[in-house]
C-alpha positions as CSV (number, residue, x, y, z in Angstrom):
1,M,103.4,101.3,71.6
2,T,101.2,101.1,74.6
3,R,102.4,99.6,77.8
4,L,102.8,100.1,81.6
5,I,106.3,100.3,83.0
6,Y,106.8,99.8,86.7
7,V,110.2,101.0,88.0
8,Y,111.0,99.5,91.4
9,D,113.7,97.9,93.5
10,T,113.1,94.7,95.4
11,L,114.5,96.2,98.6
12,C,112.6,99.5,98.3
13,G,110.2,99.7,101.3
14,W,107.8,102.0,99.5
15,C,107.8,99.6,96.5
16,F,106.7,96.9,99.0
17,V,103.9,99.2,100.3
18,A,102.8,99.7,96.7
19,R,102.9,96.0,95.9
20,P,99.2,95.1,96.8
21,E,97.9,97.9,94.5
22,I,100.4,97.0,91.7
23,S,99.2,93.5,92.0
24,K,95.5,94.5,91.7
25,L,96.3,96.6,88.7
26,H,98.3,93.9,87.0
27,A,95.5,91.4,87.6
28,A,92.8,93.7,86.2
29,L,94.7,94.4,82.9
30,P,93.6,92.7,79.6
31,P,95.7,89.5,79.0
32,D,97.5,91.1,76.0
33,F,98.4,94.4,77.8
34,E,102.2,94.8,78.1
35,F,103.3,95.3,81.7
36,R,107.1,95.8,82.0
37,T,109.0,95.9,85.2
38,L,112.4,97.6,85.4
39,H,114.6,96.9,88.5
40,A,116.4,100.2,89.2
41,H,119.1,98.7,91.5
42,L,118.9,101.7,93.8
43,F,121.0,100.1,96.5
44,T,124.4,99.3,95.2
45,H,127.4,98.0,97.0
46,D,128.9,101.5,97.0
47,H,125.6,103.2,97.9
48,P,123.7,100.8,100.1
49,F,120.7,101.7,102.3
50,P,122.2,102.9,105.6
51,I,121.2,100.9,108.7
52,N,121.2,102.9,111.9
53,D,118.7,103.8,114.7
54,A,117.1,106.5,112.6
55,T,116.5,104.4,109.5
56,L,115.3,101.5,111.6
57,A,112.8,103.8,113.2
58,M,111.7,104.9,109.7
59,V,111.4,101.3,108.5
60,K,109.2,100.4,111.5
61,E,107.0,103.5,110.8
62,V,106.5,102.7,107.1
63,G,106.3,99.0,107.6
64,W,104.1,98.8,110.7
65,K,101.9,101.9,110.4
66,V,101.9,103.7,107.1
67,G,101.9,100.5,104.9
68,P,99.0,98.8,106.6
69,E,97.0,102.0,106.6
70,K,97.8,102.9,103.0
71,T,97.6,99.6,101.1
72,G,97.5,96.8,103.7
73,A,101.1,95.9,103.2
74,R,102.9,95.1,106.5
75,M,106.6,94.4,106.9
76,S,107.4,91.5,109.2
77,E,109.3,91.6,112.5
78,A,111.6,89.0,110.8
79,Y,112.5,91.6,108.1
80,V,113.3,94.2,110.7
81,S,115.4,91.6,112.6
82,L,117.3,90.8,109.4
83,L,118.2,94.4,109.0
84,Q,119.9,94.3,112.4
85,T,122.2,91.4,111.4
86,P,125.8,92.4,112.2
87,G,127.7,93.3,109.0
88,L,124.7,93.3,106.8
89,V,124.9,95.4,103.7
90,H,121.5,96.5,102.4
91,E,122.4,96.1,98.7
92,S,120.0,94.9,96.0
93,G,122.4,93.6,93.4
94,L,121.4,89.9,93.7
95,S,117.7,90.7,93.3
96,A,118.5,93.0,90.3
97,R,120.4,90.2,88.7
98,A,117.7,87.7,89.5
99,A,115.1,90.0,87.8
100,A,117.3,90.2,84.7
101,A,117.7,86.5,84.7
102,A,114.0,85.9,85.0
103,D,113.2,88.3,82.2
104,S,115.7,86.4,80.0
105,L,114.6,82.9,81.0
106,D,110.9,83.3,80.9
107,P,109.3,86.8,80.6
108,A,105.8,85.4,81.3
109,R,106.9,84.4,84.8
110,A,109.1,87.4,85.5
111,Y,106.5,89.6,87.1
112,D,105.1,86.9,89.5
113,F,108.7,86.0,90.4
114,E,109.8,89.6,91.2
115,M,106.7,90.2,93.3
116,A,107.2,86.8,95.1
117,L,110.8,87.6,95.9
118,Q,109.9,91.0,97.3
119,G,107.2,89.4,99.4
120,A,109.6,86.8,100.7
121,V,112.0,89.5,101.9
122,F,109.5,91.8,103.5
123,E,106.9,89.4,104.7
124,Q,109.0,86.5,105.7
125,G,112.4,88.1,106.4
126,A,114.1,86.0,103.8
127,D,117.8,86.9,103.4
128,F,118.1,89.0,100.2
129,R,121.8,88.1,100.0
130,D,121.1,84.4,99.7
131,P,120.9,82.9,96.1
132,Q,118.8,80.0,97.5
133,V,116.1,82.5,98.3
134,V,116.1,83.4,94.6
135,L,116.0,79.8,93.5
136,T,113.2,79.0,95.9
137,N,111.0,81.8,94.7
138,W,111.8,81.1,91.0
139,T,110.7,77.5,91.6
140,A,107.6,78.6,93.4
141,V,106.4,80.4,90.2
142,G,107.2,77.3,88.1
143,G,110.7,78.2,86.9
144,A,113.5,75.7,86.7
145,P,116.0,76.3,89.5
146,D,119.0,74.9,87.6
147,A,118.3,77.3,84.7
148,M,118.1,80.3,87.2
149,E,121.3,79.2,88.8
150,R,123.1,79.2,85.5
151,A,121.7,82.5,84.5
152,L,122.8,84.1,87.8
153,A,126.3,83.1,87.0
154,D,126.2,84.2,83.3
155,P,128.0,87.4,82.5
156,E,125.3,88.2,80.0
157,T,122.9,88.5,82.8
158,E,125.0,91.2,84.5
159,K,125.0,93.1,81.2
160,R,121.3,92.9,81.1
161,Q,121.0,93.9,84.7
162,L,123.1,97.0,84.1
163,E,121.2,97.9,81.0
164,T,117.8,97.6,82.8
165,A,119.1,99.9,85.6
166,R,120.3,102.4,83.0
167,M,116.9,102.3,81.3
168,A,115.1,102.7,84.6
169,H,117.0,105.8,85.7
170,A,116.7,107.4,82.3
171,L,112.9,106.9,82.4
172,L,112.8,108.3,85.9
173,A,114.6,111.4,84.7
174,R,112.4,111.8,81.6
175,V,109.2,111.8,83.7
176,G,110.7,113.9,86.5
177,A,110.2,111.1,89.1
178,R,112.4,111.3,92.2
179,G,112.6,107.6,93.0
180,T,110.6,104.4,93.3
181,P,108.0,103.1,93.0
182,T,107.1,104.8,89.8
183,L,104.4,103.7,87.4
184,I,104.5,105.0,83.9
185,L,102.0,104.7,81.0
186,E,103.7,104.8,77.6
187,H,100.9,105.5,75.0
188,Q,101.1,107.1,71.5
189,G,104.7,108.2,72.1
190,R,104.0,109.9,75.3
191,L,104.9,109.1,78.9
192,S,102.5,109.7,81.8
193,L,102.8,109.1,85.5
194,L,100.2,107.0,87.2
195,D,99.7,106.5,91.0
196,A,101.5,103.3,92.0
197,F,99.6,103.4,95.3
198,D,96.1,103.6,93.8
199,S,95.1,100.8,91.4
200,D,91.5,102.2,91.0
201,D,92.8,105.6,89.8
202,A,95.2,104.0,87.4
203,L,92.5,101.8,86.0
204,T,90.2,104.7,85.7
205,R,92.7,106.6,83.6
206,L,93.4,103.6,81.4
207,R,89.7,103.0,80.8
208,A,89.3,106.7,79.9
209,L,91.8,106.1,77.1
210,G,90.0,102.9,76.1
211,L,93.0,100.7,77.2
212,A,91.4,98.6,79.9
Protein backbone atom coordinates (compact mmCIF):
# COMPACT_ATOMS: atom_id res chain seq x y z
CA MET A 1 0.00 0.00 0.00
CA THR A 2 1.22 3.48 -0.88
CA ARG A 3 -0.46 6.57 0.55
CA LEU A 4 0.06 9.80 2.43
CA ILE A 5 -1.47 10.13 5.87
CA TYR A 6 -1.98 13.56 7.36
CA VAL A 7 -2.54 13.62 11.13
CA TYR A 8 -4.01 16.89 12.31
CA ASP A 9 -6.58 18.60 14.50
CA THR A 10 -8.93 21.27 13.16
CA LEU A 11 -8.14 23.53 16.12
CA CYS A 12 -4.37 23.00 16.04
CA GLY A 13 -2.79 26.36 15.21
CA TRP A 14 0.32 24.77 13.72
CA CYS A 15 -1.91 22.61 11.50
CA PHE A 16 -3.48 25.81 10.21
CA VAL A 17 -0.01 27.18 9.50
CA ALA A 18 0.77 24.01 7.52
CA ARG A 19 -2.54 24.17 5.65
CA PRO A 20 -1.29 26.13 2.57
CA GLU A 21 1.57 23.70 2.03
CA ILE A 22 -0.62 20.66 2.60
CA SER A 23 -3.08 22.08 0.06
CA LYS A 24 -0.29 22.60 -2.50
CA LEU A 25 0.90 19.05 -1.98
CA HIS A 26 -2.60 17.60 -2.22
CA ALA A 27 -3.27 19.49 -5.46
CA ALA A 28 0.00 18.28 -7.01
CA LEU A 29 -0.59 14.57 -6.35
CA PRO A 30 -1.71 12.22 -9.13
CA PRO A 31 -5.52 11.83 -9.13
CA ASP A 32 -5.34 8.21 -7.98
CA PHE A 33 -2.86 8.81 -5.14
CA GLU A 34 -4.44 8.07 -1.78
CA PHE A 35 -4.31 10.95 0.69
CA ARG A 36 -5.80 10.06 4.07
CA THR A 37 -6.55 12.52 6.84
CA LEU A 38 -6.76 11.43 10.47
CA HIS A 39 -8.25 13.85 13.00
CA ALA A 40 -6.32 13.25 16.22
CA HIS A 41 -8.86 15.04 18.50
CA LEU A 42 -6.05 16.53 20.56
CA PHE A 43 -8.27 18.92 22.48
CA THR A 44 -10.82 16.92 24.44
CA HIS A 45 -13.36 18.13 26.96
CA ASP A 46 -11.13 16.83 29.78
CA HIS A 47 -7.95 18.26 28.22
CA PRO A 48 -8.84 21.40 26.26
CA PHE A 49 -6.37 23.97 25.04
CA PRO A 50 -5.94 26.40 27.97
CA ILE A 51 -6.90 29.99 27.25
CA ASN A 52 -4.92 32.52 29.29
CA ASP A 53 -2.69 35.54 28.72
CA ALA A 54 0.34 33.39 27.91
CA THR A 55 -1.41 31.16 25.40
CA LEU A 56 -3.16 34.12 23.77
CA ALA A 57 0.24 35.77 23.32
CA MET A 58 1.53 32.55 21.76
CA VAL A 59 -1.48 32.35 19.41
CA LYS A 60 -0.86 35.92 18.26
CA GLU A 61 2.85 35.23 17.71
CA VAL A 62 2.14 32.10 15.66
CA GLY A 63 -0.91 33.47 13.90
CA TRP A 64 0.27 36.97 13.08
CA LYS A 65 4.03 36.58 12.66
CA VAL A 66 5.30 33.01 12.33
CA GLY A 67 2.47 31.71 10.12
CA PRO A 68 2.56 34.51 7.55
CA GLU A 69 6.35 34.27 7.33
CA LYS A 70 6.48 30.46 7.16
CA THR A 71 3.61 29.56 4.80
CA GLY A 72 1.49 32.68 4.32
CA ALA A 73 -1.18 31.46 6.76
CA ARG A 74 -2.54 34.25 8.96
CA MET A 75 -5.04 33.86 11.77
CA SER A 76 -7.76 36.48 11.88
CA GLU A 77 -8.47 38.96 14.62
CA ALA A 78 -11.94 37.39 14.72
CA TYR A 79 -10.42 34.04 15.73
CA VAL A 80 -8.39 35.64 18.53
CA SER A 81 -11.54 37.43 19.70
CA LEU A 82 -13.43 34.12 19.66
CA LEU A 83 -10.82 32.61 21.99
CA GLN A 84 -11.57 35.34 24.50
CA THR A 85 -15.29 34.50 24.66
CA PRO A 86 -16.23 34.09 28.35
CA GLY A 87 -16.67 30.44 29.23
CA LEU A 88 -15.26 29.14 25.94
CA VAL A 89 -13.79 25.64 26.07
CA HIS A 90 -11.24 25.08 23.30
CA GLU A 91 -12.32 21.50 22.56
CA SER A 92 -12.27 19.90 19.10
CA GLY A 93 -14.86 17.16 19.54
CA LEU A 94 -17.40 18.59 17.11
CA SER A 95 -14.84 19.01 14.33
CA ALA A 96 -13.50 15.49 14.97
CA ARG A 97 -17.01 14.09 14.70
CA ALA A 98 -17.67 16.15 11.59
CA ALA A 99 -14.50 14.78 9.96
CA ALA A 100 -15.62 11.23 10.76
CA ALA A 101 -19.07 11.98 9.38
CA ALA A 102 -17.63 13.43 6.16
CA ASP A 103 -15.41 10.39 5.65
CA SER A 104 -18.43 8.16 6.07
CA LEU A 105 -20.81 10.19 3.89
CA ASP A 106 -18.53 11.06 0.97
CA PRO A 107 -14.79 10.33 1.25
CA ALA A 108 -14.10 12.23 -1.97
CA ARG A 109 -15.32 15.45 -0.35
CA ALA A 110 -13.81 14.83 3.09
CA TYR A 111 -10.44 16.50 2.53
CA ASP A 112 -11.91 19.68 1.01
CA PHE A 113 -14.45 19.86 3.81
CA GLU A 114 -11.89 19.42 6.58
CA MET A 115 -9.65 22.13 5.14
CA ALA A 116 -12.64 24.43 4.60
CA LEU A 117 -13.77 23.97 8.19
CA GLN A 118 -10.30 24.76 9.51
CA GLY A 119 -10.14 27.85 7.31
CA ALA A 120 -13.52 29.02 8.55
CA VAL A 121 -12.34 28.82 12.15
CA PHE A 122 -8.94 30.47 11.81
CA GLU A 123 -9.56 32.88 8.92
CA GLN A 124 -13.13 33.93 9.70
CA GLY A 125 -13.42 33.30 13.42
CA ALA A 126 -16.28 30.84 12.90
CA ASP A 127 -17.42 29.29 16.18
CA PHE A 128 -16.08 25.73 16.25
CA ARG A 129 -18.73 24.82 18.83
CA ASP A 130 -21.61 25.58 16.44
CA PRO A 131 -22.99 22.67 14.35
CA GLN A 132 -24.29 25.21 11.83
CA VAL A 133 -20.67 26.05 10.96
CA VAL A 134 -20.16 22.37 10.13
CA LEU A 135 -23.29 22.27 7.97
CA THR A 136 -22.37 25.48 6.15
CA ASN A 137 -18.92 24.22 5.23
CA TRP A 138 -20.20 20.77 4.25
CA THR A 139 -22.70 22.45 1.95
CA ALA A 140 -19.93 24.65 0.52
CA VAL A 141 -18.08 21.58 -0.79
CA GLY A 142 -21.24 20.12 -2.31
CA GLY A 143 -22.40 17.93 0.57
CA ALA A 144 -26.01 17.52 1.64
CA PRO A 145 -26.57 19.34 4.96
CA ASP A 146 -29.42 17.08 6.07
CA ALA A 147 -27.20 14.01 5.64
CA MET A 148 -24.43 15.65 7.69
CA GLU A 149 -26.90 16.63 10.40
CA ARG A 150 -28.08 13.02 10.68
CA ALA A 151 -24.52 11.72 10.68
CA LEU A 152 -23.46 14.05 13.49
CA ALA A 153 -26.24 12.60 15.65
CA ASP A 154 -25.50 8.98 14.72
CA PRO A 155 -23.75 6.93 17.46
CA GLU A 156 -21.82 5.12 14.72
CA THR A 157 -20.14 8.41 13.85
CA GLU A 158 -18.88 8.73 17.41
CA LYS A 159 -17.43 5.21 17.18
CA ARG A 160 -15.70 6.13 13.91
CA GLN A 161 -14.40 9.36 15.50
CA LEU A 162 -12.89 7.49 18.45
CA GLU A 163 -11.33 4.84 16.20
CA THR A 164 -9.83 7.53 13.97
CA ALA A 165 -8.27 9.27 16.97
CA ARG A 166 -6.86 5.95 18.22
CA MET A 167 -5.35 5.28 14.80
CA ALA A 168 -3.88 8.78 14.69
CA HIS A 169 -2.20 8.52 18.07
CA ALA A 170 -0.92 5.01 17.34
CA LEU A 171 0.67 6.27 14.12
CA LEU A 172 2.23 9.25 15.87
CA ALA A 173 3.78 6.87 18.39
CA ARG A 174 5.09 4.54 15.66
CA VAL A 175 6.89 7.31 13.79
CA GLY A 176 8.07 9.09 16.93
CA ALA A 177 6.13 12.27 16.24
CA ARG A 178 5.38 14.51 19.19
CA GLY A 179 2.20 16.11 17.89
CA THR A 180 0.49 17.63 14.90
CA PRO A 181 0.70 18.42 12.07
CA THR A 182 2.37 15.18 11.01
CA LEU A 183 2.65 14.03 7.41
CA ILE A 184 3.49 10.36 6.88
CA LEU A 185 4.32 8.40 3.74
CA GLU A 186 3.31 4.76 3.88
CA HIS A 187 5.14 2.87 1.12
CA GLN A 188 6.15 -0.76 0.75
CA GLY A 189 5.27 -1.49 4.36
CA ARG A 190 7.36 1.35 5.75
CA LEU A 191 6.39 4.65 7.35
CA SER A 192 8.42 7.79 6.68
CA LEU A 193 7.97 11.32 7.99
CA LEU A 194 7.63 14.14 5.45
CA ASP A 195 7.74 17.87 6.17
CA ALA A 196 4.17 19.13 6.52
CA PHE A 197 5.43 22.70 6.16
CA ASP A 198 7.30 22.17 2.87
CA SER A 199 5.30 20.83 -0.07
CA ASP A 200 8.27 21.14 -2.45
CA ASP A 201 10.44 18.92 -0.28
CA ALA A 202 7.63 16.37 0.13
CA LEU A 203 7.04 16.26 -3.63
CA THR A 204 10.77 15.91 -4.31
CA ARG A 205 10.90 12.89 -2.03
CA LEU A 206 7.82 11.36 -3.64
CA ARG A 207 9.24 11.89 -7.14
CA ALA A 208 12.52 10.28 -6.11
CA LEU A 209 10.51 7.17 -5.37
CA GLY A 210 8.57 7.44 -8.62
CA LEU A 211 5.34 8.21 -6.80
CA ALA A 212 4.50 11.69 -8.12
